[in-house]
C-alpha positions as CSV (number, residue, x, y, z in Angstrom):
1,M,9.7,-13.3,26.6
2,T,10.4,-9.3,25.9
3,A,8.3,-6.7,26.8
4,Q,7.2,-5.9,23.2
5,A,7.2,-7.5,20.0
6,E,9.4,-7.2,17.3
7,A,6.7,-8.6,14.6
8,P,4.8,-5.9,11.9
9,C,2.2,-3.7,13.1
10,G,0.0,-4.4,10.6
11,G,-0.6,-7.7,11.7
12,K,-0.2,-10.4,14.2
13,H,2.9,-12.8,13.0
14,A,2.8,-16.2,15.0
15,V,4.6,-19.1,15.8
16,H,3.4,-22.8,16.3
17,F,5.6,-24.7,17.8
18,Y,4.6,-29.1,17.4
19,E,5.8,-31.7,18.2
20,H,3.3,-34.2,16.3
21,E,2.8,-33.9,12.2
22,A,-0.9,-34.3,13.7
23,D,-0.4,-30.5,15.6
24,L,0.1,-29.1,12.6
25,V,-2.3,-30.3,10.2
26,D,-4.9,-29.5,12.8
27,R,-3.4,-25.9,13.5
28,V,-2.6,-24.7,10.3
29,G,-5.9,-26.5,9.0
30,G,-8.0,-24.9,11.3
31,Y,-6.4,-21.5,10.9
32,L,-6.8,-21.9,6.8
33,S,-10.5,-22.9,7.3
34,E,-11.3,-19.3,9.6
35,A,-9.2,-17.4,7.0
36,L,-11.8,-18.6,4.4
37,G,-14.7,-18.6,6.5
38,D,-14.2,-15.2,7.5
39,G,-13.8,-14.5,4.0
40,A,-9.9,-13.9,3.4
41,V,-7.4,-14.5,1.2
42,A,-5.7,-17.9,2.5
43,I,-2.1,-18.8,1.4
44,A,-0.3,-22.1,2.2
45,I,3.1,-21.8,1.4
46,A,4.8,-25.8,2.4
47,T,5.6,-28.8,1.5
48,E,3.6,-30.9,-0.9
49,A,2.7,-33.6,1.7
50,H,1.5,-30.5,4.4
51,R,-0.6,-28.7,1.4
52,R,-2.5,-32.2,0.8
53,A,-2.9,-32.7,4.4
54,F,-4.3,-29.0,5.2
55,E,-6.5,-29.4,1.5
56,E,-8.3,-32.6,3.6
57,K,-8.8,-30.7,6.6
58,L,-10.3,-28.0,4.6
59,E,-12.5,-30.0,2.5
60,D,-13.6,-31.6,6.0
61,A,-14.6,-28.2,7.0
62,G,-17.0,-28.1,4.0
63,I,-14.6,-26.0,1.9
64,D,-14.5,-26.7,-2.3
65,V,-11.1,-26.5,-2.4
66,E,-11.2,-27.0,-6.0
67,D,-13.0,-23.6,-6.1
68,A,-10.8,-21.4,-3.6
69,L,-7.8,-22.5,-5.5
70,W,-9.7,-21.7,-9.2
71,N,-11.0,-18.2,-8.1
72,G,-8.1,-17.3,-5.9
73,M,-9.2,-17.2,-2.8
74,L,-6.9,-20.2,-1.8
75,V,-3.1,-20.0,-2.7
76,S,-0.8,-22.7,-2.6
77,L,2.6,-23.0,-3.4
78,D,5.6,-25.4,-2.7
79,A,7.7,-24.2,0.1
80,A,11.2,-25.4,-1.5
81,A,10.0,-23.8,-5.2
82,T,9.1,-20.6,-4.1
83,M,12.2,-20.3,-1.8
84,A,14.7,-21.6,-4.6
85,H,13.2,-17.8,-6.6
86,F,14.8,-15.8,-4.1
87,M,18.2,-18.0,-2.8
88,Q,21.2,-17.2,-4.5
89,A,24.5,-19.2,-4.3
90,G,22.7,-20.9,-0.6
91,R,21.8,-16.9,0.9
92,I,18.7,-15.2,0.9
93,D,18.4,-12.4,-1.6
94,A,16.1,-9.7,0.2
95,H,15.2,-8.1,-3.1
96,G,14.2,-11.2,-4.7
97,F,11.7,-12.1,-1.3
98,R,9.9,-8.4,-2.0
99,R,9.7,-9.2,-5.3
100,V,8.3,-13.2,-5.0
101,I,7.0,-13.3,-1.7
102,G,5.9,-9.7,-2.0
103,G,4.4,-10.4,-5.3
104,V,2.4,-12.7,-3.9
105,V,1.0,-11.2,-0.9
106,R,0.3,-7.7,-2.5
107,E,-1.9,-9.5,-5.2
108,A,-3.8,-11.1,-2.9
109,A,-3.9,-8.0,-0.8
110,S,-5.3,-6.4,-3.9
111,T,-8.2,-8.1,-3.7
112,G,-9.5,-5.8,-0.9
113,R,-9.6,-8.6,1.0
114,P,-7.6,-9.6,4.5
115,V,-4.9,-11.6,4.1
116,C,-3.8,-14.8,5.9
117,A,-0.4,-16.7,5.3
118,Y,1.5,-19.8,6.0
119,G,4.8,-20.3,5.6
120,E,7.5,-22.9,6.7
121,M,10.0,-22.3,4.1
122,V,11.7,-20.9,7.5
123,A,11.5,-24.6,9.0
124,L,12.9,-25.8,5.7
125,L,16.2,-23.9,6.6
126,W,16.1,-24.6,10.4
127,D,15.7,-28.0,9.4
128,A,18.8,-28.0,7.3
129,G,20.5,-26.5,9.9
130,D,20.5,-22.9,8.5
131,V,19.6,-21.0,11.2
132,V,20.9,-18.2,10.2
133,S,19.1,-17.5,7.0
134,A,16.1,-18.9,8.8
135,I,16.4,-16.0,11.1
136,E,16.8,-13.6,8.2
137,L,13.8,-14.8,6.6
138,E,11.7,-14.3,9.5
139,E,12.9,-10.9,9.8
140,L,12.1,-10.1,6.0
141,W,8.6,-11.6,6.7
142,N,8.3,-8.5,9.0
143,D,10.3,-6.0,6.9
144,L,7.1,-6.5,4.8
145,G,4.6,-6.5,7.1
146,R,5.5,-2.9,7.3
147,D,4.3,-2.0,4.3
148,L,1.5,-4.8,3.1
149,Q,-1.3,-5.7,5.8
150,F,-1.4,-9.3,6.6
151,T,-1.3,-12.6,9.0
152,L,1.5,-14.7,8.9
153,L,2.0,-18.3,10.7
154,C,5.0,-19.9,11.0
155,G,5.4,-23.4,12.4
156,Y,8.6,-25.5,13.6
157,Q,9.0,-28.9,14.9
158,T,10.0,-28.6,18.8
159,D,12.9,-31.4,18.6
160,A,14.4,-29.2,16.0
161,A,13.9,-26.2,17.3
162,A,14.7,-26.6,20.8
163,R,18.3,-28.3,20.3
164,P,20.3,-27.0,22.8
165,E,22.7,-25.4,20.0
166,H,20.7,-23.2,18.9
167,A,19.2,-21.7,22.2
168,E,19.9,-18.2,21.3
169,A,18.8,-18.8,17.7
170,L,15.2,-19.9,19.1
171,R,15.4,-16.9,21.6
172,R,15.5,-14.3,18.4
173,V,13.0,-16.3,16.6
174,C,10.6,-16.0,19.7
175,Q,11.5,-12.0,19.7
176,L,10.5,-11.9,15.9
177,H,6.9,-12.9,16.7
178,S,3.7,-11.6,18.1
179,E,2.4,-14.5,19.4
180,M,3.7,-17.8,20.1
181,V,1.7,-21.5,20.2
182,H,2.8,-24.6,21.8
183,P,0.6,-27.5,22.2
184,Q,-0.2,-26.9,25.2
185,E,0.6,-22.7,25.7
186,V,-0.4,-19.4,24.0
187,S,1.2,-16.5,25.0
188,G,1.5,-13.1,23.2
189,R,2.9,-9.6,23.5
190,F,0.9,-6.5,23.2
191,A,1.1,-2.9,23.4
192,P,0.0,-0.6,26.0
193,E,-3.4,0.9,24.1
194,M,-6.5,0.0,24.9
195,L,-7.6,-2.3,21.9
196,S,-5.1,-5.0,23.5
197,P,-6.7,-6.7,26.1
198,G,-9.4,-7.8,23.2
199,A,-7.2,-8.9,21.3
200,A,-5.4,-10.6,24.5
201,R,-9.0,-11.7,25.2
202,H,-9.6,-13.5,21.8
203,L,-6.0,-15.2,22.0
204,V,-6.9,-17.3,24.5
205,A,-10.3,-17.9,23.8
206,G,-8.9,-19.6,20.4
207,A,-6.5,-21.8,22.3
208,M,-8.9,-22.8,24.5
209,R,-11.4,-24.0,22.2
210,A,-8.3,-25.7,20.3
211,W,-7.6,-27.5,23.7
212,G,-11.4,-28.8,24.3
213,C,-12.3,-26.7,26.9
214,D,-16.3,-26.0,27.9
215,E,-17.8,-22.4,26.8
216,A,-18.4,-21.7,30.2
217,M,-15.4,-21.9,31.4
218,I,-14.2,-20.1,28.1
219,A,-16.4,-17.4,29.1
220,D,-15.1,-17.1,32.5
221,A,-11.5,-16.9,30.7
222,E,-12.3,-13.8,28.6
223,L,-13.4,-12.1,31.5
224,V,-9.9,-12.9,33.6
225,C,-8.1,-12.2,30.8
226,T,-9.9,-9.1,29.8
227,E,-9.4,-7.9,33.5
228,L,-5.8,-8.2,33.8
229,A,-5.0,-6.9,30.6
230,T,-6.8,-4.0,31.3
231,N,-4.9,-3.6,34.1
232,A,-1.8,-3.6,32.6
233,V,-2.5,-0.7,30.2
234,V,-4.5,1.1,32.6
235,H,-2.6,1.0,36.0
236,A,1.1,-0.1,34.7
237,R,1.1,1.7,31.2
238,T,3.5,-0.4,30.2
239,A,3.9,-3.5,26.9
240,F,2.5,-6.5,28.4
241,S,2.6,-10.2,27.5
242,V,-0.3,-12.6,28.2
243,V,0.4,-16.5,28.6
244,A,-2.2,-19.3,28.6
245,R,-0.8,-23.0,29.5
246,R,-3.1,-25.7,29.8
247,K,-2.6,-27.8,32.6
248,R,-3.7,-31.2,34.1
249,S,-6.6,-29.5,35.7
250,G,-6.9,-26.6,34.2
251,V,-5.9,-23.1,32.7
252,R,-3.4,-20.5,33.7
253,I,-3.8,-17.1,32.4
254,S,-0.5,-14.7,33.8
255,V,-0.2,-11.3,32.4
256,H,3.0,-9.9,33.0
257,D,3.8,-6.5,32.7
258,G,6.8,-3.8,33.5
259,S,5.8,-2.5,36.4
260,P,6.7,-4.1,39.8
261,L,3.8,-1.8,41.3
262,P,1.5,-4.6,43.0
263,P,-2.6,-4.6,42.0
264,A,-4.7,-2.9,44.1
265,L,-7.9,-5.2,45.2
266,A,-10.8,-2.8,45.9
267,D,-12.2,-3.2,49.9
268,G,-16.1,-3.1,47.9
269,G,-18.0,0.0,47.7
270,P,-20.3,2.1,44.8
271,A,-18.1,4.8,44.9
272,R,-14.2,2.5,44.2
273,S,-13.8,3.8,40.6
274,S,-10.9,1.2,40.3
275,G,-9.9,-2.4,42.1
276,R,-12.8,-4.2,41.0
277,G,-11.1,-5.9,38.2
278,L,-9.6,-8.0,40.8
279,Q,-12.6,-8.8,42.7
280,L,-14.1,-10.3,39.3
281,V,-11.0,-12.0,38.9
282,A,-11.0,-13.9,42.4
283,L,-14.6,-14.6,42.2
284,L,-14.5,-16.5,38.9
285,A,-10.8,-18.0,39.3
286,N,-10.3,-21.3,41.3
287,D,-7.0,-19.4,42.7
288,W,-4.8,-16.3,41.7
289,G,-2.2,-14.4,42.7
290,V,0.8,-12.0,42.4
291,E,4.3,-12.3,41.7
292,K,7.0,-9.6,41.8
293,T,10.4,-8.5,41.0
294,S,12.3,-5.2,41.4
295,A,11.4,-4.0,38.0
296,R,8.2,-6.5,36.9
297,K,5.2,-8.1,38.0
298,T,3.0,-11.2,37.4
299,V,-0.7,-11.9,37.9
300,W,-2.2,-15.1,37.2
301,A,-5.4,-16.8,37.8
302,D,-6.0,-20.4,37.6
303,L,-9.5,-21.8,36.3
304,R,-10.4,-25.6,36.9
305,D,-12.3,-27.7,34.3
């Protein structure tokens, strides 16, 4: 995991690694449902089977899919057919991508609403063994995100992504995303700015709700994540990463930053202006600790069900 994301600054570019089709349908269905519920334009570029499954999830959530398609709030495109419009002789045409995909995103953004897209064209390329083109397509999505503001979610099947021969390519894919979601783990990379702890808190809370954690535990986790992320911004002053991992007994939240200096735990007293956040972490967590190297550190906290 690198210290700074290469994803576009205008919006998140997340990747979901899934083991089973049901995992993908639940994740993407929820993502599209939440987008439509928030008044955003939702774009789904997927296989026909997946699009049908996503639409069933939307219907289950009380969304009138036919109406959403008719009024342009939901844009549903076939991944292979869409990709064919900007492929030439088996290679990606960058200008064609900007014309086709940029046109779709630009039209959605012209409504003045937020845009949330899901795409699995990269997964089709990866599954076909063309990992070079898959990475190139991820890079083109990021380039587009520097001109247009939108949120993007990609999906890769874990077994296909984790083949040993693709290790370097997989590392590059992870670098090109600002958030990574596994069935039992979520991670994100953040800039050293004061809005970042809130974004990290939202990431962790969303994952824990997907895992079925109760709201009391989620509330504790939000406070812990906020304190650890704020420490990284205020004291380490470096980009940082947050990882939330589902464990058999609960959830571990880890914050990695680029400073080897250990966090200071205040010894109490109302006049003390720093270090009190760690007192809160120690109070809420069942266990917590610090792992250091010569160049960076990780502060972790365990919360049990």
